[in-house]
All heavy atoms as an XYZ file, in Angstrom:
809
protein
N     -19.545     -6.281     -5.362
C     -20.085     -5.453     -4.426
C     -20.758     -4.308     -5.234
O     -20.241     -3.790     -6.254
C     -19.166     -4.699     -3.584
C     -19.663     -3.491     -2.795
S     -18.429     -2.691     -1.752
C     -18.161     -4.035     -0.552
N     -21.961     -3.928     -4.901
C     -22.740     -2.949     -5.508
C     -22.222     -1.559     -5.261
O     -21.545     -1.328     -4.184
C     -24.218     -3.080     -5.193
O     -24.416     -2.501     -3.912
N     -22.535     -0.674     -6.178
C     -22.103      0.747     -5.998
C     -22.766      1.424     -4.754
O     -22.091      2.125     -4.068
C     -22.519      1.483     -7.285
C     -21.748      2.760     -7.558
C     -22.089      3.268     -8.947
C     -21.205      4.388     -9.244
N     -21.494      5.040    -10.567
N     -23.947      0.978     -4.627
C     -24.781      1.452     -3.423
C     -24.065      1.078     -2.112
O     -23.983      1.956     -1.258
C     -26.251      1.217     -3.411
C     -27.002      1.565     -2.241
C     -27.438      3.030     -2.330
C     -27.414      0.766     -1.259
C     -28.090      3.341     -1.024
C     -28.127      1.158     -0.210
C     -28.517      2.494     -0.112
N     -23.747     -0.172     -2.077
C     -23.139     -0.678     -0.860
C     -21.654      0.006     -0.601
O     -21.450      0.337      0.615
C     -22.931     -2.194     -0.911
C     -22.281     -2.770      0.316
N     -22.906     -2.890      1.484
C     -20.977     -3.273      0.447
C     -22.100     -3.371      2.292
N     -21.014     -3.730      1.826
N     -21.032      0.236     -1.678
C     -19.784      0.912     -1.482
C     -19.908      2.304     -0.991
O     -19.201      2.781      0.030
C     -19.073      1.000     -2.856
C     -17.874      1.989     -2.917
C     -16.617      1.575     -2.550
C     -18.092      3.273     -3.458
C     -15.510      2.506     -2.479
C     -16.966      4.198     -3.593
C     -15.757      3.751     -3.062
O     -14.693      4.579     -2.990
N     -20.933      3.088     -1.459
C     -21.174      4.429     -1.078
C     -21.699      4.462      0.356
O     -21.378      5.393      1.114
C     -22.153      5.079     -2.033
C     -21.405      5.578     -3.341
N     -20.556      6.635     -3.436
C     -21.507      5.000     -4.532
C     -20.115      6.769     -4.713
N     -20.640      5.767     -5.340
N     -22.508      3.487      0.598
C     -23.062      3.392      2.117
C     -21.910      3.152      3.078
O     -21.801      3.807      4.142
C     -24.129      2.396      2.003
C     -24.805      2.217      3.410
C     -25.889      1.174      3.453
O     -25.837      0.250      2.561
N     -26.857      1.356      4.316
N     -21.031      2.231      2.734
C     -19.929      1.946      3.654
C     -18.976      3.178      3.827
O     -18.531      3.498      4.924
C     -19.115      0.810      3.076
C     -18.277      0.201      4.030
C     -17.624     -1.155      3.607
O     -17.638     -1.470      2.417
N     -17.062     -1.875      4.468
N     -18.702      3.958      2.629
C     -17.792      5.051      2.806
C     -18.530      6.119      3.554
O     -17.849      6.827      4.413
C     -17.539      5.434      1.322
C     -16.461      6.649      1.154
C     -15.142      6.203      1.770
C     -16.349      7.040     -0.289
N     -19.791      6.361      3.280
C     -20.576      7.414      3.936
C     -20.544      7.100      5.543
O     -20.329      8.053      6.313
C     -21.992      7.520      3.546
O     -22.715      8.374      4.233
N     -20.757      5.858      5.949
C     -20.692      5.477      7.333
C     -19.332      5.840      7.967
O     -19.240      6.334      9.020
C     -21.106      4.079      7.499
O     -22.473      3.856      6.950
C     -21.140      3.682      8.892
N     -18.288      5.486      7.289
C     -16.996      5.633      7.757
C     -16.691      7.078      7.985
O     -16.115      7.611      8.912
C     -15.968      5.037      6.853
C     -14.533      5.221      7.266
C     -14.206      4.439      8.543
C     -13.495      5.017      6.204
N     -17.133      7.929      6.960
C     -16.841      9.377      7.087
C     -17.611      9.927      8.197
O     -16.980     10.734      9.049
C     -17.148     10.078      5.743
C     -16.208      9.661      4.604
C     -17.180     11.589      5.905
C     -16.726      9.954      3.176
N     -18.939      9.516      8.373
C     -19.652     10.017      9.534
C     -19.003      9.667     10.787
O     -18.871     10.521     11.748
C     -21.123      9.492      9.391
C     -21.895     10.120      8.365
O     -21.475     11.209      7.797
O     -22.945      9.587      7.977
N     -18.690      8.372     10.989
C     -18.055      7.980     12.214
C     -16.707      8.673     12.532
O     -16.364      9.008     13.669
C     -17.871      6.471     12.203
C     -19.172      5.732     12.265
O     -20.246      6.250     12.720
N     -19.159      4.465     11.834
N     -15.891      8.935     11.459
C     -14.740      9.604     11.633
C     -14.922     10.970     12.018
O     -14.193     11.479     13.019
C     -13.947      9.597     10.276
O     -13.727      8.266      9.870
C     -12.576     10.286     10.350
N     -15.857     11.781     11.479
C     -16.105     13.097     11.918
C     -16.619     13.210     13.282
O     -16.327     14.074     14.137
C     -17.051     13.787     10.901
C     -16.421     14.131      9.597
C     -17.411     14.589      8.567
C     -15.245     15.152      9.719
N     -17.509     12.200     13.679
C     -18.023     12.124     15.008
C     -16.987     11.997     16.067
O     -16.909     12.551     17.099
C     -19.077     11.091     15.148
C     -20.442     11.290     14.483
C     -21.405     10.067     14.589
C     -21.147     12.410     15.344
N     -15.958     11.080     15.690
C     -14.752     10.826     16.505
C     -14.012     12.164     16.780
O     -13.739     12.508     17.952
C     -13.927      9.744     15.886
C     -12.678      9.500     16.701
N     -12.670      8.689     17.821
C     -11.351      9.840     16.514
C     -11.436      8.597     18.330
N     -10.661      9.348     17.519
N     -13.815     12.860     15.653
C     -13.053     14.157     15.769
C     -13.794     15.104     16.657
O     -13.172     15.712     17.547
C     -12.852     14.743     14.397
C     -12.263     16.188     14.402
C     -10.728     16.075     14.932
C     -12.249     16.730     13.002
N     -15.124     15.263     16.347
C     -15.858     16.220     17.091
C     -15.980     15.954     18.546
O     -16.061     16.839     19.454
C     -17.199     16.463     16.493
C     -17.107     16.957     15.118
C     -18.069     16.703     14.094
C     -16.038     17.929     14.621
C     -18.034     17.143     12.852
C     -15.928     18.274     13.432
C     -16.895     17.855     12.479
O     -16.816     18.507     11.200
N     -16.069     14.685     18.955
C     -16.088     14.331     20.403
C     -14.783     14.666     21.088
O     -14.689     15.051     22.173
C     -16.488     12.833     20.517
O     -15.390     11.950     19.996
N     -13.621     14.473     20.331
C     -12.316     14.851     20.867
C     -12.211     16.406     21.055
O     -11.675     16.819     22.090
C     -11.128     14.333     20.059
C     -10.750     12.941     20.394
N      -9.809     12.620     21.335
C     -11.214     11.809     19.862
C      -9.639     11.326     21.441
N     -10.405     10.746     20.500
N     -12.725     17.119     20.106
C     -12.614     18.614     20.149
C     -13.501     19.063     21.217
O     -13.162     20.019     22.032
C     -13.063     19.179     18.837
C     -13.207     20.645     18.898
C     -11.985     18.786     17.708
N     -14.652     18.458     21.443
C     -15.676     18.790     22.525
C     -15.032     18.709     23.890
O     -15.340     19.309     24.915
C     -16.940     18.084     22.312
N     -14.293     17.605     23.974
C     -13.743     17.227     25.409
C     -12.568     18.281     25.663
O     -12.461     18.664     26.906
C     -13.103     15.799     25.346
C     -14.321     14.818     25.263
C     -12.322     15.536     26.647
C     -13.848     13.391     25.145
N     -11.862     18.672     24.652
C     -10.652     19.645     24.860
C     -11.280     20.995     25.306
O     -12.204     21.550     24.809
C      -9.962     19.711     23.618
O      -8.889     20.723     23.792
N     -10.599     21.649     26.280
C     -10.984     22.892     26.799
C     -10.196     23.938     25.929
O     -10.522     25.105     26.058
C     -10.525     23.015     28.196
C     -11.292     22.155     29.165
C     -10.845     22.360     30.542
N     -11.523     21.360     31.373
C     -12.156     21.669     32.417
N     -12.150     22.896     32.886
N     -12.841     20.813     33.129
N      -9.344     23.645     25.041
C      -8.590     24.571     24.275
C      -8.890     24.402     22.787
O      -9.553     23.534     22.391
C      -7.166     24.291     24.406
C      -6.586     24.597     25.854
C      -5.173     24.167     25.835
N      -4.594     24.525     27.213
C      -3.392     25.105     27.477
N      -2.657     25.239     26.425
N      -2.957     25.321     28.683
N      -8.560     25.399     22.028
C      -8.605     25.402     20.646
C      -7.749     24.233     19.985
O      -6.587     24.017     20.381
C      -8.179     26.750     19.977
C      -8.163     26.671     18.528
C      -9.476     26.727     17.775
C      -6.994     26.677     17.791
C      -9.396     26.739     16.417
C      -7.043     26.659     16.410
C      -8.108     26.684     15.724
N      -8.381     23.491     19.026
C      -7.682     22.376     18.444
C      -7.299     22.784     17.048
O      -8.125     23.028     16.173
C      -8.431     21.013     18.483
C      -7.733     19.960     17.861
C      -8.969     20.715     19.879
N      -5.981     23.021     16.888
C      -5.515     23.398     15.486
C      -5.682     22.365     14.425
O      -5.899     21.266     14.751
C      -4.102     23.849     15.718
C      -3.614     23.123     16.886
C      -4.768     22.883     17.755
N      -5.565     22.773     13.178
C      -5.788     21.762     12.062
C      -4.835     20.669     12.135
O      -5.175     19.540     11.843
C      -5.697     22.560     10.641
O      -6.521     23.713     10.793
C      -5.949     21.732      9.548
N      -3.523     20.958     12.502
C      -2.606     19.776     12.464
C      -2.891     18.801     13.492
O      -2.795     17.665     13.240
C      -1.132     20.412     12.712
N      -3.429     19.205     14.668
C      -3.895     18.228     15.679
C      -5.113     17.530     15.221
O      -5.265     16.224     15.457
C      -4.104     19.077     17.030
C      -4.536     18.178     18.169
C      -3.429     17.120     18.471
C      -3.928     16.368     19.805
N      -3.021     15.329     20.000
N      -5.997     18.206     14.600
C      -7.151     17.591     14.085
C      -6.850     16.467     13.042
O      -7.470     15.342     13.092
C      -8.164     18.579     13.523
C      -8.821     19.411     14.451
C      -9.627     20.575     13.821
N     -10.177     21.476     14.826
C     -11.436     21.584     14.983
N     -12.354     21.023     14.367
N     -11.783     22.492     15.871
N      -5.891     16.805     12.231
C      -5.378     15.809     11.239
C      -4.900     14.586     11.912
O      -5.071     13.456     11.466
C      -4.376     16.398     10.254
C      -5.041     17.334      9.255
O      -6.267     17.311      8.926
N      -4.242     18.187      8.606
N      -4.145     14.929     12.965
C      -3.478     13.696     13.746
C      -4.547     12.909     14.357
O      -4.394     11.572     14.217
C      -2.565     14.289     14.864
O      -1.573     15.115     14.247
C      -1.899     13.227     15.696
N      -5.548     13.448     14.968
C      -6.739     12.744     15.513
C      -7.339     11.864     14.443
O      -7.603     10.680     14.696
C      -7.648     13.723     16.245
C      -7.051     14.349     17.426
C      -8.996     12.866     16.674
C      -7.877     15.524     17.986
N      -7.674     12.511     13.320
C      -8.297     11.683     12.219
C      -7.508     10.541     11.663
O      -8.032      9.447     11.471
C      -8.655     12.694     11.161
C      -9.713     13.676     11.396
C      -9.809     14.803     10.373
C     -11.115     13.015     11.558
N      -6.204     10.898     11.466
C      -5.265      9.817     11.000
C      -5.153      8.641     11.956
O      -5.244      7.423     11.610
C      -3.921     10.360     10.680
S      -3.878     11.406      9.181
N      -5.139      9.037     13.273
C      -4.990      7.866     14.244
C      -6.271      7.106     14.287
O      -6.197      5.866     14.546
C      -4.745      8.481     15.736
C      -3.307      9.052     15.927
C      -3.191      9.789     17.213
O      -4.166     10.105     17.928
N      -1.965     10.010     17.565
N      -7.420      7.683     14.072
C      -8.651      6.902     13.966
C      -8.847      5.978     12.625
O      -9.216      4.941     12.736
C      -9.882      7.893     14.007
C     -11.139      7.151     13.979
C     -11.654      6.540     15.046
C     -11.934      7.142     12.737
C     -12.915      5.960     14.918
C     -13.139      6.450     12.715
C     -13.638      5.842     13.769
O     -14.816      5.336     13.758
N      -8.172      6.599     11.561
C      -8.349      5.891     10.303
C      -7.391      4.862     10.049
O      -7.660      3.833      9.380
C      -8.328      6.912      9.111
C      -9.595      7.887      8.989
C      -9.208      8.897      7.968
C     -10.716      7.092      8.613
N      -6.245      4.946     10.472
C      -5.063      3.969     10.308
C      -5.432      2.487     10.626
O      -5.341      1.655      9.825
C      -3.854      4.371     10.919
C      -3.037      5.311     10.236
C      -1.669      5.571     10.819
C      -0.766      6.549     10.184
N       0.445      6.731     10.855
N      -6.081      2.250     11.830
C      -6.456      0.932     12.073
C      -7.585      0.303     11.196
O      -7.642     -0.821     11.020
C      -6.923      0.957     13.592
C      -6.456      2.110     14.152
C      -6.299      3.147     12.915
N      -8.304      1.164     10.675
C      -9.445      0.782      9.754
C      -8.970      0.056      8.438
O      -9.672     -0.553      7.861
C     -10.358      1.967      9.387
C     -10.836      2.713     10.611
C     -11.965      1.942     11.299
C     -12.502      2.774     12.437
N     -12.707      2.017     13.686
N      -7.711      0.449      8.115
C      -7.116     -0.057      6.820
C      -6.976     -1.583      6.898
O      -7.390     -2.302      5.891
C      -5.793      0.660      6.498
C      -5.901      2.146      6.283
C      -5.155     -0.055      5.463
C      -4.643      2.803      6.232
N      -6.732     -1.989      7.978
C      -6.631     -3.572      8.230
C      -7.765     -4.351      8.477
O      -7.826     -5.551      8.454
C      -5.461     -3.803      9.341
C      -4.027     -3.343      8.726
C      -3.071     -3.550      9.866
C      -1.692     -2.985      9.406
N      -0.683     -3.289     10.457
N      -8.847     -3.668      8.775
C     -10.140     -4.368      9.286
C     -10.788     -4.883      7.967
O     -10.974     -4.196      6.917
C     -11.077     -3.410      9.935
C     -10.535     -3.000     11.332
C     -11.371     -1.954     12.069
O     -12.293     -1.406     11.435
N     -11.039     -1.763     13.255
N     -11.195     -6.218      8.056
C     -11.815     -6.829      6.931
C     -13.030     -6.251      6.381
O     -13.345     -6.299      5.226
C     -12.025     -8.314      7.289
C     -11.785     -8.375      8.766
C     -11.051     -7.162      9.261
N     -13.885     -5.629      7.281
C     -15.163     -5.088      6.927
C     -15.037     -3.800      6.066
O     -15.876     -3.296      5.328
C     -16.106     -4.827      8.096
C     -15.598     -3.697      9.052
C     -14.901     -4.197     10.185
O     -14.300     -5.345     10.070
N     -14.956     -3.541     11.336
N     -13.759     -3.158      6.058
C     -13.465     -2.101      5.217
C     -12.675     -2.353      4.040
O     -11.944     -1.481      3.461
C     -12.783     -1.022      6.070
C     -13.547     -0.459      7.282
N     -14.850     -0.330      7.115
C     -13.123     -0.210      8.541
C     -15.341      0.060      8.290
N     -14.288      0.226      9.205
N     -12.543     -3.599      3.635
C     -11.794     -4.110      2.525
C     -12.035     -3.423      1.214
O     -11.184     -3.045      0.519
C     -11.922     -5.652      2.400
C     -11.099     -6.124      1.227
C     -11.287     -7.709      1.177
C     -10.519     -8.278     -0.017
N     -10.662     -9.681     -0.113
N     -13.394     -3.099      1.004
C     -13.796     -2.456     -0.207
C     -13.392     -0.976     -0.306
O     -13.307     -0.437     -1.401
C     -15.261     -2.600     -0.445
O     -15.918     -2.055      0.557
N     -13.212     -0.401      0.802
C     -12.837      1.141      0.807
C     -11.493      1.299      1.302
O     -11.033      2.417      1.725
C     -13.962      1.949      1.437
C     -13.939      1.421      2.977
C     -15.232      1.943      0.808
C     -14.825      2.348      3.850
N     -10.630      0.263      1.308
C      -9.180      0.260      1.851
C      -8.269      1.309      1.211
O      -7.631      2.182      1.834
C      -8.637     -1.091      1.691
C      -7.276     -1.175      2.217
C      -6.762     -2.624      2.052
C      -5.247     -2.726      2.751
N      -4.746     -4.141      2.582
N      -8.465      1.431     -0.167
C      -7.719      2.471     -0.895
C      -8.141      3.820     -0.622
O      -7.313      4.742     -0.533
N      -9.323      4.058     -0.367
C      -9.888      5.405     -0.005
C      -9.465      5.786      1.331
O      -9.130      6.899      1.576
C     -11.421      5.389     -0.025
C     -12.058      5.146     -1.380
O     -11.469      5.719     -2.383
O     -12.991      4.450     -1.478
N      -9.461      4.902      2.314
C      -8.961      5.059      3.677
C      -7.441      5.585      3.506
O      -7.044      6.498      4.185
C      -9.151      3.967      4.609
C     -10.689      3.734      4.741
C      -8.609      4.245      5.976
C     -11.098      2.320      5.361
N      -6.711      4.689      2.757
C      -5.262      5.014      2.721
C      -5.004      6.456      2.054
O      -4.194      7.278      2.648
C      -4.592      4.097      1.736
C      -4.373      2.754      2.340
C      -3.569      1.887      1.383
C      -3.256      0.492      2.008
N      -2.611     -0.388      1.044
N      -5.866      6.879      1.063
C      -5.738      8.235      0.578
C      -6.121      9.278      1.587
O      -5.509     10.382      1.659
C      -6.585      8.253     -0.580
C      -5.997      7.636     -1.904
C      -6.778      8.001     -3.242
N      -7.980      7.301     -3.326
C      -8.169      6.065     -3.736
N      -7.080      5.312     -4.079
N      -9.261      5.542     -3.847
N      -7.050      8.958      2.430
C      -7.494      9.983      3.426
C      -6.338     10.169      4.478
O      -5.977     11.242      4.871
C      -8.694      9.440      4.281
C      -9.921      9.512      3.484
S     -11.261      8.749      4.547
C     -12.425      8.234      3.281
N      -5.687      9.115      4.886
C      -4.559      9.084      5.881
C      -3.311      9.803      5.155
O      -2.815     10.814      5.835
C      -4.057      7.694      6.275
C      -2.869      7.673      7.142
C      -5.229      7.038      7.142
N      -3.012      9.620      3.952
C      -1.965     10.298      3.276
C      -2.354     11.797      3.134
O      -1.389     12.535      3.425
C      -1.752      9.664      1.964
C      -1.144      8.231      1.983
C      -0.798     10.578      1.097
C      -0.959      7.458      0.692
N      -3.486     12.144      2.898
C      -3.857     13.462      2.819
C      -3.728     14.211      4.152
O      -3.187     15.254      4.367
C      -5.355     13.656      2.375
O      -5.454     13.105      1.033
C      -5.760     15.047      2.383
N      -4.173     13.523      5.261
C      -4.028     14.050      6.567
C      -2.529     14.175      7.034
O      -2.275     15.015      7.995
N      -1.742     13.439      6.487
C      -0.356     13.571      6.874
C       0.531     14.468      6.264
O       1.567     15.057      6.632
C       0.396     12.208      6.678
C      -0.101     11.148      7.625
C       0.590      9.796      7.410
O       0.918      9.465      6.225
N       0.350      8.844      8.381
N      -0.043     15.164      5.085
C       0.675     16.203      4.417
C       0.674     17.507      5.116
O      -0.367     17.880      5.855
C      -0.038     16.436      3.065
C       0.149     15.322      1.977
C      -0.494     15.716      0.779
C      -0.293     14.416     -0.260
N      -0.988     14.714     -1.472
N       1.697     18.202      5.078
C       1.861     19.490      5.747
C       0.903     20.501      5.171
O       0.818     20.602      3.967
C       3.265     20.014      5.675
N       0.079     21.154      5.941
C      -0.846     22.250      5.440
C      -2.077     21.718      4.981
O      -2.973     22.441      4.432
N      -2.312     20.407      5.098
C      -3.562     19.899      4.538
C      -4.641     19.946      5.657
O      -4.456     20.160      6.808
C      -3.401     18.418      4.347
N      -5.951     19.883      5.257
C      -7.009     19.985      6.038
C      -8.022     18.767      5.803
O      -8.929     18.896      5.027
C      -7.857     21.285      5.912
C      -8.862     21.584      7.077
O      -9.212     20.652      7.720
N      -9.306     22.738      6.942
N      -7.803     17.652      6.477
C      -8.518     16.539      6.233
C      -9.968     16.701      6.662
O     -10.850     16.073      5.979
C      -7.766     15.306      7.020
C      -8.514     13.917      6.861
C      -8.560     13.610      5.349
C      -7.728     12.900      7.527
N     -10.236     17.444      7.740
C     -11.601     17.586      8.107
C     -12.409     18.258      7.062
O     -13.535     17.780      6.788
C     -11.600     18.515      9.329
C     -12.957     18.825      9.891
C     -12.869     19.777     11.117
O     -11.818     20.375     11.442
O     -14.004     20.030     11.624
N     -11.745     19.279      6.359
C     -12.544     19.901      5.266
C     -12.820     18.804      4.108
O     -13.878     18.852      3.598
C     -11.793     21.108      4.785
C     -12.326     21.954      3.612
C     -13.595     22.611      4.160
C     -11.376     22.917      3.245
N     -11.835     18.099      3.850
C     -12.091     17.163      2.741
C     -13.059     16.174      3.100
O     -13.868     15.778      2.248
C     -10.694     16.392      2.516
C      -9.595     17.249      1.897
C      -9.829     17.668      0.527
C      -8.673     18.334      0.045
N      -8.916     19.007     -1.169
N     -13.078     15.588      4.397
C     -14.186     14.784      4.832
C     -15.558     15.332      4.745
O     -16.519     14.593      4.458
C     -13.837     14.168      6.217
C     -12.638     13.255      6.290
C     -12.240     12.888      7.729
C     -12.894     11.851      5.423
N     -15.615     16.631      5.093
C     -16.898     17.309      4.990
C     -17.364     17.353      3.525
O     -18.497     17.111      3.137
C     -16.801     18.750      5.546
C     -16.775     18.698      7.035
C     -18.130     18.432      7.713
O     -19.122     18.299      7.036
O     -18.094     18.114      8.885
N     -16.483     17.525      2.612
C     -16.719     17.612      1.201
C     -17.207     16.246      0.728
O     -18.268     16.107      0.055
C     -15.648     18.014      0.412
C     -15.174     19.561      0.522
C     -13.931     19.828     -0.150
O     -13.347     19.161     -0.838
O     -13.471     21.094     -0.023
N     -16.514     15.187      1.162
C     -16.894     13.908      0.809
C     -18.271     13.395      1.421
O     -19.078     12.837      0.708
C     -15.845     12.854      1.239
C     -14.584     12.814      0.447
C     -13.565     11.872      1.210
C     -14.798     12.208     -0.894
N     -18.474     13.890      2.623
C     -19.818     13.648      3.225
C     -20.946     14.307      2.418
O     -22.023     13.645      2.224
C     -19.736     14.170      4.689
C     -21.035     13.881      5.511
C     -20.814     14.338      6.899
N     -21.929     14.127      7.653
C     -22.914     15.059      7.849
N     -22.659     16.272      7.375
N     -24.052     14.878      8.431
N     -20.702     15.574      2.054
C     -21.752     16.297      1.152
C     -21.894     15.478     -0.155
O     -23.172     15.306     -0.494
C     -21.330     17.673      0.938
C     -22.361     18.389      0.256
C     -21.995     19.835     -0.044
C     -23.033     20.751     -0.663
N     -23.822     20.000     -1.722
N     -20.903     15.035     -0.697
C     -21.116     14.311     -2.038
C     -21.709     12.947     -1.735
O     -22.729     12.590     -2.657
C     -19.664     14.086     -2.590
C     -19.055     15.295     -3.187
S     -17.333     15.130     -3.715
C     -17.338     13.606     -4.696
N     -21.461     12.336     -0.733
C     -22.164     11.106     -0.331
C     -23.672     11.263     -0.191
O     -24.466     10.528     -0.675
C     -21.451     10.383      0.797
N     -23.995     12.368      0.555
C     -25.378     12.625      0.878
C     -26.187     13.027     -0.399
O     -27.245     12.691     -0.617
C     -25.553     13.827      1.874
C     -25.123     13.325      3.368
O     -25.231     12.075      3.534
N     -24.806     14.156      4.073
N     -25.448     13.696     -1.375
C     -26.042     14.069     -2.637
C     -26.339     12.833     -3.442
O     -27.420     12.639     -4.046
C     -25.193     15.076     -3.254
C     -25.115     16.426     -2.858
O     -26.050     16.754     -1.940
O     -24.219     17.157     -3.165
N     -25.523     11.828     -3.520
C     -25.579     10.561     -4.081
C     -26.636      9.842     -3.457
O     -27.579      9.254     -4.205
C     -24.301      9.812     -4.067
C     -24.350      8.451     -4.640
C     -24.420      8.346     -6.064
C     -24.587      7.275     -3.861
C     -24.397      7.025     -6.685
C     -24.638      6.031     -4.558
C     -24.685      5.967     -5.885
O     -24.853      4.710     -6.536
N     -26.786      9.823     -2.251
C     -27.844      9.036     -1.521
C     -29.144      9.669     -1.876
O     -30.191      8.939     -2.174
C     -27.579      9.081     -0.080
C     -28.525      8.132      0.703
C     -28.264      8.220      2.210
C     -26.846      8.033      2.669
N     -26.563      8.010      4.133
N     -29.267     10.991     -1.948
C     -30.560     11.611     -2.272
C     -30.979     11.286     -3.706
O     -32.140     11.103     -4.095
C     -30.498     13.142     -2.010
C     -30.427     13.597     -0.605
C     -30.301     15.035     -0.463
O     -30.316     15.881     -1.385
O     -30.080     15.450      0.722
N     -29.921     11.350     -4.498
C     -30.258     10.960     -5.997
C     -30.787      9.572     -6.248
O     -31.727      9.307     -6.931
C     -29.079     11.283     -7.013
O     -28.000     10.319     -6.652
N     -30.108      8.618     -5.459
C     -30.544      7.246     -5.449
C     -32.023      7.079     -4.894
O     -32.875      6.397     -5.461
C     -29.669      6.410     -4.637
C     -28.287      6.233     -5.324
C     -30.234      5.022     -4.424
C     -28.466      5.495     -6.799
N     -32.273      7.868     -3.847
C     -33.630      7.884     -3.271
C     -34.619      8.350     -4.185
O     -35.827      7.918     -4.245
C     -33.620      8.518     -1.960
C     -32.955      7.697     -0.878
O     -32.718      6.582     -0.889
N     -32.491      8.414      0.191
N     -34.267      9.493     -4.939
C     -35.066     10.041     -5.936
C     -35.413      9.026     -6.999
O     -36.628      9.028     -7.524
N     -34.517      8.392     -7.443
C     -34.721      7.377     -8.584
C     -35.584      6.248     -8.093
O     -36.411      5.848     -8.813
C     -33.216      6.875     -9.042
C     -32.456      7.961     -9.766
C     -33.472      5.584    -10.044
C     -31.073      7.538    -10.089
N     -35.343      5.708     -6.927
C     -36.123      4.627     -6.372
C     -37.593      5.085     -6.144
O     -38.480      4.440     -6.392
C     -35.489      4.048     -5.104
C     -36.534      3.147     -4.456
C     -34.230      3.591     -5.333
N     -37.806      6.287     -5.733
C     -39.181      6.848     -5.462
C     -39.825      7.136     -6.707
O     -41.158      6.894     -6.712
C     -38.983      8.194     -4.631
N     -39.193      7.478     -7.877
C     -39.929      7.716     -9.114
C     -40.291      6.476     -9.785
O     -41.145      6.531    -10.591
C     -39.042      8.516    -10.020
C     -38.876      9.977     -9.452
O     -39.718     10.480     -8.859
N     -37.684     10.660     -9.875
N     -39.680      5.287     -9.437
C     -39.966      4.053    -10.093
C     -41.181      3.418     -9.480
O     -41.826      3.161     -8.855
C     -38.773      3.110    -10.170
C     -37.765      3.546    -11.126
O     -38.076      4.236    -12.055
N     -36.566      3.312    -10.843
């Protein structure tokens, strides 16, 4: 598997995970604390571990779930950081391709 395909798959999963969280938060009429947000994210990510299309990023998904289960952790913030890193990588790849 190419590095680009790996980053694309990870970026897509992160985007979908955050969209899932934000849709749940938008439906709720109350404030959703960080612990509840972590629970929502972990419940979304856990089934992804066993899906064959996510085989290449299985270890990353497991680390995300473990991070979300720790007391005092903020998985949403970590996912936002990963999303920014993935977008920066995508821009650098696009810049390299455009220059050639």
